C-alpha positions as CSV (number, residue, x, y, z in Angstrom):
1,M,-70.3,15.8,-24.2
2,R,-70.6,15.6,-20.7
3,H,-69.1,12.3,-20.6
4,W,-66.0,12.7,-22.6
5,F,-63.7,11.8,-19.9
6,L,-65.1,9.0,-19.9
7,T,-64.0,7.7,-23.1
8,L,-60.5,9.8,-22.2
9,P,-58.4,6.7,-21.0
10,L,-60.1,4.5,-24.0
11,L,-58.6,7.4,-26.4
12,L,-55.2,7.6,-24.8
13,G,-54.9,3.7,-25.0
14,L,-55.6,3.8,-28.5
15,A,-52.8,6.4,-28.7
16,L,-50.5,4.7,-26.9
17,A,-51.4,1.4,-29.0
18,Q,-50.2,3.4,-32.3
19,P,-47.1,2.0,-33.8
20,F,-43.6,4.2,-32.8
21,R,-41.1,5.3,-34.8
22,V,-37.3,5.9,-33.9
23,T,-34.0,5.9,-35.6
24,D,-31.6,3.8,-34.5
25,A,-27.9,3.7,-34.2
26,T,-27.1,3.2,-37.8
27,G,-30.0,5.8,-39.2
28,R,-32.3,3.3,-39.8
29,E,-35.8,4.3,-39.3
30,V,-37.7,1.2,-37.3
31,E,-41.1,1.1,-37.3
32,V,-42.3,-0.3,-33.5
33,R,-45.8,-2.0,-33.9
34,S,-45.8,-4.0,-30.6
35,A,-43.3,-3.8,-27.5
36,E,-45.2,-6.4,-25.4
37,R,-42.5,-9.3,-26.0
38,I,-39.2,-7.8,-25.8
39,V,-36.0,-9.7,-26.1
40,S,-32.9,-6.8,-24.1
41,V,-29.6,-7.6,-25.8
42,G,-26.9,-5.6,-23.9
43,G,-26.7,-5.0,-20.3
44,S,-27.1,-1.3,-20.4
45,I,-30.1,-1.4,-22.0
46,S,-31.8,-4.2,-19.7
47,E,-30.7,-2.0,-17.0
48,I,-32.3,0.9,-18.7
49,L,-35.4,-1.2,-19.0
50,D,-35.7,-1.5,-15.9
51,K,-36.1,2.3,-15.5
52,F,-38.8,2.3,-17.9
53,G,-41.1,-0.5,-15.6
54,L,-40.4,-2.9,-18.5
55,T,-38.8,-5.5,-16.4
56,E,-42.1,-7.7,-16.7
57,R,-41.8,-7.2,-20.7
58,I,-38.1,-9.1,-21.1
59,V,-39.2,-12.4,-22.7
60,G,-35.4,-13.0,-23.3
61,R,-32.1,-11.6,-22.7
62,D,-28.2,-12.2,-23.9
63,T,-26.4,-13.6,-21.0
64,G,-24.8,-10.4,-20.1
65,S,-27.5,-9.1,-18.8
66,Y,-28.7,-9.7,-15.7
67,I,-29.8,-6.7,-13.5
68,P,-31.8,-6.6,-12.1
69,A,-31.1,-9.8,-10.9
70,A,-35.0,-10.8,-11.8
71,L,-33.5,-11.4,-15.5
72,L,-31.4,-14.3,-14.3
73,K,-34.6,-16.6,-14.9
74,K,-35.2,-15.3,-18.3
75,P,-34.4,-17.4,-21.1
76,D,-30.5,-16.5,-22.1
77,V,-30.3,-16.2,-25.9
78,G,-26.0,-16.3,-26.4
79,L,-23.8,-13.8,-26.6
80,F,-24.7,-10.1,-27.8
81,F,-22.1,-10.8,-30.7
82,R,-22.8,-14.4,-31.7
83,L,-26.7,-14.4,-31.5
84,N,-28.9,-17.4,-32.5
85,A,-31.7,-16.4,-34.7
86,E,-33.6,-19.5,-34.1
87,A,-33.3,-18.7,-30.0
88,L,-34.5,-15.2,-30.6
89,L,-37.6,-16.4,-32.5
90,A,-38.8,-18.8,-30.2
91,Q,-38.9,-16.2,-27.3
92,R,-41.9,-14.6,-30.0
93,P,-40.7,-11.4,-29.8
94,T,-42.5,-8.5,-30.7
95,L,-39.2,-5.9,-30.7
96,V,-35.6,-6.3,-30.2
97,L,-33.5,-3.8,-28.5
98,A,-29.5,-4.8,-28.8
99,V,-26.7,-2.5,-29.0
100,S,-24.8,-0.9,-31.8
101,E,-22.6,-4.0,-31.8
102,A,-25.0,-6.7,-32.0
103,G,-24.9,-9.4,-34.2
104,P,-24.0,-11.3,-36.6
105,P,-25.7,-9.1,-39.3
106,P,-27.0,-12.2,-41.1
107,V,-29.3,-13.2,-37.6
108,L,-30.6,-9.2,-37.3
109,A,-32.0,-9.6,-41.0
110,Q,-33.7,-13.1,-40.6
111,L,-35.4,-11.4,-37.7
112,R,-36.6,-8.2,-39.5
113,Q,-37.8,-10.8,-42.5
114,A,-40.0,-12.9,-39.8
115,G,-41.5,-9.5,-39.3
116,V,-39.6,-8.5,-35.5
117,S,-38.9,-4.8,-34.9
118,V,-35.1,-4.5,-34.5
119,V,-33.8,-1.5,-33.1
120,L,-29.9,-1.5,-33.0
121,V,-29.3,1.4,-29.6
122,P,-26.3,3.6,-29.6
123,D,-23.7,2.5,-27.6
124,E,-21.1,5.4,-27.3
125,P,-19.0,5.4,-23.9
126,T,-19.4,9.0,-22.8
127,P,-22.3,10.9,-21.2
128,E,-24.0,12.2,-24.2
129,G,-24.1,8.6,-25.9
130,V,-25.8,7.0,-22.7
131,K,-28.3,10.1,-23.4
132,K,-28.8,9.3,-26.8
133,K,-29.1,5.1,-25.7
134,I,-32.0,6.3,-23.3
135,R,-34.1,8.8,-25.6
136,T,-33.6,5.6,-27.9
137,I,-34.7,3.1,-25.7
138,G,-37.8,5.6,-24.8
139,A,-38.8,6.0,-28.6
140,A,-38.7,2.4,-29.1
141,V,-41.3,2.0,-26.0
142,G,-43.3,4.8,-26.7
143,Q,-42.4,6.5,-23.4
144,P,-40.3,9.8,-24.3
145,A,-41.3,11.9,-21.3
146,R,-39.9,9.2,-18.9
147,A,-36.6,8.8,-21.2
148,E,-36.1,12.8,-20.1
149,E,-36.9,12.2,-16.5
150,L,-34.0,9.7,-16.7
151,V,-31.4,11.9,-18.2
152,R,-32.4,14.9,-15.8
153,A,-31.7,11.9,-13.3
154,L,-28.3,11.0,-15.1
155,E,-27.4,14.8,-15.2
156,R,-28.0,15.2,-11.4
157,D,-25.3,12.4,-11.2
158,L,-22.7,14.1,-13.7
159,L,-23.2,17.5,-11.9
160,A,-22.2,15.9,-8.7
161,L,-19.5,14.4,-10.3
162,R,-18.3,17.5,-11.8
163,S,-18.5,19.1,-8.3
164,K,-16.1,16.5,-7.3
165,T,-13.4,16.7,-9.8
166,Q,-13.2,20.4,-10.4
167,V,-12.1,20.9,-6.9
168,R,-9.4,18.7,-7.0
169,R,-5.9,20.0,-8.1
170,G,-2.8,18.2,-8.7
171,E,-2.3,15.5,-11.3
172,P,-4.5,13.1,-12.2
173,L,-4.6,9.7,-10.7
174,R,-2.2,7.1,-13.0
175,V,-4.9,4.1,-13.2
176,L,-4.0,0.7,-15.0
177,Y,-7.2,-1.0,-16.3
178,I,-6.5,-4.8,-16.3
179,Y,-8.8,-7.5,-17.5
180,P,-8.5,-10.6,-15.7
181,R,-8.7,-12.4,-19.0
182,D,-5.9,-15.1,-17.9
183,P,-4.3,-15.4,-14.3
184,R,-1.0,-15.9,-16.4
185,N,-0.6,-13.2,-18.3
186,T,-1.0,-9.2,-17.7
187,F,-4.0,-8.0,-19.7
188,V,-4.2,-4.2,-19.8
189,C,-7.0,-1.7,-21.4
190,G,-5.8,0.7,-23.7
191,E,-8.4,4.4,-23.8
192,E,-11.0,2.7,-26.0
193,A,-11.7,-0.1,-24.6
194,S,-14.8,-1.1,-22.5
195,G,-15.0,0.4,-19.2
196,A,-12.1,2.8,-20.1
197,G,-13.9,6.2,-20.4
198,L,-15.6,5.5,-17.1
199,I,-11.9,6.1,-15.5
200,T,-11.3,9.3,-17.6
201,L,-14.9,10.6,-16.3
202,A,-13.8,9.8,-12.8
203,G,-11.2,12.2,-13.3
204,A,-8.4,9.5,-13.2
205,Q,-6.0,8.8,-15.9
206,N,-5.3,5.5,-18.1
207,A,-1.4,4.5,-17.1
208,V,-1.2,2.2,-20.5
209,K,-0.2,5.7,-21.6
210,A,2.7,5.6,-20.2
211,V,4.3,2.6,-21.6
212,Q,6.1,3.4,-24.6
213,G,4.6,2.3,-28.0
214,A,1.2,1.9,-26.4
215,G,-0.5,4.8,-27.7
216,A,-2.1,2.8,-30.4
217,V,-3.9,0.2,-27.5
218,R,-7.5,0.4,-28.4
219,G,-8.5,-2.5,-26.7
220,C,-7.2,-4.8,-24.5
221,V,-3.8,-5.8,-25.1
222,N,-0.9,-8.1,-23.2
223,L,1.7,-6.5,-21.3
224,T,5.0,-7.9,-19.9
225,A,6.1,-7.6,-16.5
226,E,8.4,-5.1,-17.6
227,A,5.6,-3.1,-19.3
228,V,3.6,-3.2,-16.4
229,V,5.8,-1.5,-13.9
230,A,7.0,0.7,-16.1
231,A,4.0,2.0,-16.4
232,R,3.9,3.1,-12.8
233,P,0.1,3.0,-12.0
234,E,-0.8,4.4,-8.7
235,A,-4.1,2.2,-8.6
236,I,-5.6,-0.5,-10.5
237,V,-9.1,-0.6,-11.8
238,V,-10.3,-4.4,-12.5
239,P,-13.9,-5.6,-13.4
240,F,-15.5,-8.5,-11.8
241,F,-18.1,-10.8,-13.0
242,P,-21.0,-11.6,-10.3
243,D,-21.6,-14.8,-11.1
244,Q,-17.3,-15.9,-10.7
245,P,-15.6,-15.4,-8.0
246,F,-12.7,-12.7,-7.6
247,S,-10.0,-12.1,-5.2
248,F,-7.4,-9.1,-4.8
249,E,-4.8,-11.4,-4.2
250,N,-5.0,-13.0,-8.0
251,I,-4.5,-10.0,-9.2
252,L,-1.5,-8.8,-7.0
253,R,-0.3,-12.1,-8.5
254,L,-0.4,-11.0,-11.9
255,P,3.5,-10.3,-13.7
256,G,4.3,-7.3,-13.0
257,V,1.4,-6.2,-10.9
258,A,3.8,-6.4,-7.4
259,E,6.6,-4.1,-8.4
260,T,4.3,-1.3,-9.4
261,P,3.4,1.6,-6.7
262,A,-0.6,0.3,-6.9
263,G,0.5,-3.2,-6.1
264,R,2.6,-2.1,-2.9
265,N,0.0,-0.4,-1.6
266,R,-2.5,-2.6,-2.8
267,R,-4.8,0.3,-4.4
268,I,-7.0,-2.0,-6.4
269,V,-10.3,-1.4,-7.4
270,A,-12.7,-4.1,-8.3
271,M,-15.8,-3.3,-10.0
272,D,-18.7,-5.2,-11.3
273,V,-18.3,-5.4,-15.0
274,T,-21.8,-3.6,-16.0
275,Y,-21.7,-1.1,-13.9
276,I,-18.0,0.4,-15.4
277,S,-18.4,-0.8,-18.6
278,G,-22.1,-1.0,-19.6
279,Y,-22.6,3.2,-19.8
280,G,-26.3,2.4,-18.9
281,Y,-28.6,4.7,-17.0
282,T,-26.0,4.9,-13.8
283,A,-22.9,5.6,-15.6
284,G,-22.7,9.1,-13.5
285,R,-23.6,7.5,-10.4
286,A,-20.6,4.5,-11.7
287,A,-17.9,7.3,-12.3
288,L,-18.9,9.1,-9.0
289,E,-18.3,6.0,-6.7
290,L,-15.2,4.9,-9.2
291,H,-14.1,8.6,-8.1
292,Q,-14.4,8.7,-4.7
293,A,-12.4,4.7,-4.4
294,L,-9.7,6.3,-6.4
295,Y,-9.3,9.2,-4.3
296,E,-11.0,9.0,-1.2
297,K,-10.1,5.7,-0.2
298,T,-7.3,3.6,0.4
299,G,-6.3,-0.4,0.4
300,P,-8.7,-2.3,-2.1
301,V,-12.0,-1.7,-2.7
302,R,-15.0,-3.6,-4.4
303,I,-18.0,-1.9,-6.0
304,N,-21.0,-3.8,-6.7
305,H,-23.7,-2.5,-9.0
306,P,-26.7,-0.6,-7.4
307,G,-29.2,-2.3,-8.7
308,F,-27.9,-6.4,-8.7
309,N,-29.6,-8.5,-5.4
310,P,-29.6,-12.0,-6.3
């Protein structure tokens, strides 16, 4: 009995080595036997895994995972919606953590048949959705207590955001969310598009609602120059990709943009694509920074992800 403390670390190690059970985004109960070799499919998942201290265990990542920058040295297994089983299995993963939209389904089925634990992570673009994401990942890697720490940190960021938005008076700022897909066309994103939710969380409203017949916009659609002008946005938000060149002038050249109040006043906020649309651990901080850029600053603003330092 005198030496019980000598065996305690061993007992704890054995306990942590036991399989973990987690319910994924589809309601499937998954047994995770090992989290030693992880393939991360989804930028926000990779961001959260880093906060769990597990970046070294990531042996493969999807094309959209680049935070932390150390992931750029990891094998790229492709786009999250166009995964390849051979590329994934080549990394000898014991666990694949993927956003709920990942696929195609036959590839995921092939991974399961090969004995790989596949956990589809909830990816709802809301604060509660982010909490579910953090907790699901925490359960899958055997760190539920750390997950609760991250949730509490997120709640502190959201509280700081609410303290800003609750004191602001007047109508919410009208924001047009533009996706820079084609320099010859203006693609704007509706309420349910990835990234649009952060605009609402930041205390602004999506100006695409003002376009006649645009209430049904779910993703990103092309609008004519006349429709862009009719939306009368007071500010424009646009995602940028860290590995691609970005120019505020190119946004102003898009059809109709220069004729809007936002264009005339050059009120354009460019935000790292993972920061605005990932809904990861930094979602609260991202919404706060977007709020400050929209309401407290003038002219063009560029917002980089705090975790990307190549």
